[in-house]
N, C-alpha and C positions, 0 to 999 in steps of 0.2 A: 660484839658489839659495835662495832665501826659500822658494820654492814645495816644494823637496824638504824642508826642514825641516819644514814645517807638515805635509807627509803623514805624516813620520815617528813623530809624536808618539803618532796612532790605533795604529799598526804596535805600537809598543812598549807600550802598555795593553791592547791585545788579547792579549799575551804574556804577560801577569799570568798566574799560577795561585794557589789557594789556598794560604795558609800563605807566602806568599813573594810581598809586592806589589811592582811597578815603579816607581819613581823616576818622578814624573813631569817631564818637561822645559822645563812653563813655569816662568816666576819663582816664588819663592816669595811668598807672601800675606803681608804683614803687617796688624799690628793692634795697639792700644794693649796695655800688659801688663795681664793680667786679675788681678793681684797672688795667682795662685797658687803654692804650694810648689814646687820646681825638684828634681830630681836631675842629679846629673853624670854625663854617660857614662863607663862607667867601664871600661878596659884590664886584664880578670882572667880567673880561670881558670872555666873553667865544664865541668861534666859530661859528657862525650862519650858518647851513646846511640845503640845501635843499634836500629832500629826492625825488628821482627821481627814478621810476618804470621801469623794462624792463625784458628781458630774458637772461638767458646767456647759447650762444650757441657754438658747438664746433668750434676751429678755421678753422678746415677740415673737410669739409664732402663731398663725392662725390657718386652720383647714376650711376654705370656703367654699361654699354651697350654694342652692337657689332654692328658693320658694315657689318654684314654677316646675311643671311635668309638661317638657317639651324637649325636642331633638336638639345637640349640638352642632352649630352651624361652625362655629372656628375657633380653635384654641391658637391662640396667637403667642404663647411662650413654649420654650423648653425648658427641661429643668436645667438647672445650674444659671439661668437666664437671669441678670439683675432686673428690678423694676423700680419703677416711681409711683410714689403714693396716686392712687386714683386711675392709673393704668388699666385699660382694659385689657382682661386675661383670658375670658371666654366669653362667647357670644351663644346665644341660644335663639330657637325659632319662633318669633314672636307674632307670628301673624294673625293668630286667633285672639291676640290681645290688641291689635291693629282694629280688627272686626269690631270687638267689644267696646272700644275706645269710640268709633264711629257712633253705635249705638246709643253709648251716654251722653255724649256729645249732642246726639239730636234730644234725647230726654231732657237735657237741661235747659237746651234751648227752647224747646215747648213749655217747661214750668217755669221759663223766664217771662213767656209770652203769658200765661195763664196768671201769674202773679201781675204783671202791669195792668193786663185786663180788670182782675179784681182789686185793685189799687184805685184805679181810676173807676169803677161802679163806685166803692168804698167811698171815694171825694165825692161823687156827685151825692149819694145819699145823706152825707152828714149836712151838704148846704142846706136841702131839700128840709133835712129835720130842723133844722135851724129855723128855716123862715115857715115852719107847720105845716108843710107842703107832703112831708112823708112820715107815715108811722115809726112809732120807736121799731117794733118787729121789725119791720123793713131793713132799718139800719144795723139792727145787730143780724141780721140777716148776711148783710153786706158786709159787716166785719167779719163772722166765722167764714165766710169764702176767703176773703182776704187771708186771714192767717192759716186756712189749709193750703192756699196758694202758697204761701210761704213756705209751709214746711215741707209741702212735694218741693220747692227750690231746693231747701238745705238738703234734701236727700240724695237730690240728683246731682248735686254738688261733692255730696260727699263720699257718693259711688263712683262719681270721675278721679276726685282724690286717690282715692282707693285702688282703682286700676291703675292710676300713674304709678302710686307706689309698689303695685306687684311689677309694671312693666318697668320697674328699673334693675330687677332681678335677672330680665334678660340678656344684661351686661352685667357679666361679674367683674370686679375691679378690686385691686391691690388696695387695702384698709390703710396700708404704709409702707413706705419703701424697702424692700429688702431683696432677698435672692429666691427663686422659685426651687424648691426643693422636691417636690413629688408633683406629677400629673397623672392625673388619676384615667381623663378622658381624650378620645381623641372626635376630630368631627364625624358624624351620623351617629354617635352615643347617644342613647336616651339618658336624659337625666331627671332624675327625682326629688323630690322635696328632702333636703337633707341631707342626701348623699354628697360624698366628698369629691371636689371637682379639679383643686389644684391647694396645694400647699405652700406658704410663702412664710419666710423667717427673715427676720430682724437683727442679724448679730454683732451690732457693733456697740452691743452692750450684751456681756453673758453675768448670768448668776451660777455661780455655784452651792451649791445646795449639800450640807454634811449634815451630821447626827453626831452628839456629844452626850456627855452625863450632865446631870445639874453642875456639878460640883465645877465642870468645866468652861460652863458657858457664866460664869455667876459674876464674874467680874467685865462681860462683853456689853459695848454701847453700840446704838446704834450711832454710825457714822466713824465708827473706830475704825483703822487700817489695820489690817492682816497681810502677813507675807504668805503668797501662792505660789503653787506650779499647776501648768496644764498641758500635759502632756510631756513631763520634763523640765517644761521652759519656765524660767522664774515671773511672778506678774505681782501686781499688788492688788487687792482686794478691800473693797470697802463692806463693813457690814451692814445690809438693808434693815436684817431682824432677826429676832432669838425667839422663836415661839417652841411651847410645848406640843408634843406629839405622842402616839401612842405609848403606853408603859411610861418608864422614869427617862426617857430620852428628852432632846430639846435641839428642835433644827435651828441651824444656823444658816441662814441667807446673807451671802454677800457678792457684790459687783466686781464685775473686771471690765475695764472702758477697752472694746477692740476695735478702734473708730479705723485702724488700718489692716484689721484683719488676720493678725499675727497668731489667734487661736481658733480654733477651730470648734464650732460647738458639737456636742454631745461629748466632747474629751472627757479623759479620767481626769480630776483634778484634785488636790490636796488643799489643806489652810491648815498654816501654821497656829494654833489655839497657845496662847501664853498663858501658860499654869505656875507663876512663881519663879524662883531661880534658886539655883544649886552650885555647890562650889566645884571647880573643876580647872584642869589643865587647860592653857590656850595660846595658841600663836597666830601670828597674821596670814590669812589666807594665801598672801603672795609668797610665803616659803615653802608651798607644797610642790612638790612633784610629781608627774602621777607615770606609770609604767605600766598600761593594760588596767587590771584590777587593784593594781598595788599602788598603794601613796606613801610617797617617803620624804625626807626631808634631808638638807646638806648641815650637817651639828660642825659647829666650830669649836677646835679646841686649839690647845695652846702653840701647838706648830703646823697646822694642818687642817683641812676639812675632811670630814667623814659621812658619807651615805650611810644612813639609816630609815629604813622600812617602819612604819607605824600605823596606829589604828586611830582613824579621827570620828567624830560623831557629828553632830550638828552646827552647823556656820549661822553665826550670829553677827549682823552685821560684817564687819570686814574680819574680824576674829573665827579661828574654828578651834572646838574642842576636841584634845587629843586625849583620847580614852588608853592609850599605853604606847611603848615605845621612848618617852622621853620623861627626864625628869624636871621639876620647878627649879629655874636658875641656869639651865643651859641656853646656850645658843644657838640660833638656827638661822642660815643665811637668807636674806629676803633675795626673791628675783623680781624684773623688772616686770614678767609675765609669768604665769603658771603655764605648766604642758607637759608632753610628756618628753621624753631627752630623746 
């Protein structure tokens, strides 16, 4: 029987997982009191949180293209570059547009001259008609010619505005400040309308998107703060909205400020969604000591301190839930900072 007990200890230790350490079956290690402050194991109410998983994506991201069919003459950015809003990213060959622009300018100038001539003729006919020197039909013909000239001028100006608008696509600019994450073309490539050229992201704010049941989201409100993690790093998220999606699920969108770039866009993320309270044993987080995957505390006894390995659950503020290894009323030693021994 002794051999069986010795073999069981390694198996129990191997079953430990991150965040829930296994108690050791070995006797507690005792030592003289170190005189540190203690805290009592409390039987108290703790918040119940549901862990909802999702991803943290940038608030603004755009894949840029053009309306032109032209050759790429220059790509001014590399992947990873930070760019300012309005910065030129890609230039296209616009020589055809320049030739068309000259034609449109000539048409507009001609239309303006014809309109001026028609306006002068109409003015003369009005004066002669008032004096009785010109028949009404002649005046009406002059007014019609003026109207046609004005219409032709408006058409020429509209063509010029349209060409100028299309010409603006010869330079692809950043719609906002951000980082270039993808570059799809090189100089000499042929750009077609709608084909992707560059992708840019603004990761100064990230949106965490998760899904939960109706019961889990019932009490959530826009602007409410939730605890979050992004690739294991803690963060504070602010609820942007809660909307229904397919089936009986709801989507929670929450925003995390990332001005310092501490969190990488596209990372795995979680939200702690509050779901009421429950009774549990709890101790201050600074009473915990870590050794690999094991979590322990120093228990204060009458004459000495004893190391004990415990299981822990979720952390709520400065308190950590204890799921096994301690009893209410026991005292644990607090440390200035947690960590491995």
